[in-house]
C-alpha positions, 0 to 999 in steps of 0.5 A: 920416344917422344912425338916429333911430328912437327920436327924434321931433319937432323935438327929434329933428331937432335932435339928429340934425342936431347929431350928424351935423354933429359926427360929420362934422366929427370933433368928436363927443367934444368936442360930447358933453362940451359937451352933458354940461356944458350939460345939467348947467347946465340941470338945476342952474339953474332960472333958466336953465331958465326963461329958455329955456322961458318965452315972456316972454323974447324970442328975442334975450334968450334967445340972448344969455343962452345965448351968454354961457353957452356962451362961459363954458363955453368951448364950441366954435363948433359948439355955440355956433352950434347953441344960437344957431340954436335960440334964433333959431328960438324952439326953446330950450325943446327944448334939454334934449330935443335933448341927450337925443336926441344922447346916445341917438344917441351911445350907439348909435354907441358901442354903449352903453346909457343908463340913466335912474336916479332916486334919492332922494339923489344917487348917489356915484361908487362907487354909480354905478360899481357900478350901471354894472357890474351893468347892463353884466353884465345887458345885455352893453353899456357903460351910461352912467348918466343920474342924477336925484334925486327926494326923494319916492322916500324911498329906493331907485332907479328904473332905466330902460334902453330899454323895461325899468324896475325900480322898487325905490323905497321909495315904490313898495314902500309903495304895493304894501304899502298896496294888498295890505293893502286887498285883505285 
């Protein structure tokens, strides 16, 4: 059984189960690639995210939608069955968290760190690579970037690696300036 110290709850159990199955079947890289694609689809499609999280849709309807999605992606049998099982058990709302948990276990297996990066605008490939290199030199490990966008930051970045966080967003700088001005 893999180490799931940082994983908890049902999503952690699902992440550990699919990780262990993929590893023992020798398809860890394939499942990781499929989960990256599936996670991207869930992030980019609010409609799909609504289908998997809304109790208004039956388990069968959710399962049918997700079976169609995984089939169109060309996902492996293991990934398709895993998503189908989550639908059958009424746990599809936990899929994004299970994917994140899987990625934590994968990074641990590969000796990597995952950095959650939130920026005001999407990062270019060059920016992602430069950030990954800077983080690698800071942490001494390869760093996988999990990027998301929050336009309310106005500019800059928020970077979280493990328990460390660096908030270099313009929004936070303005809030600190406002606080400093109120104190004087």
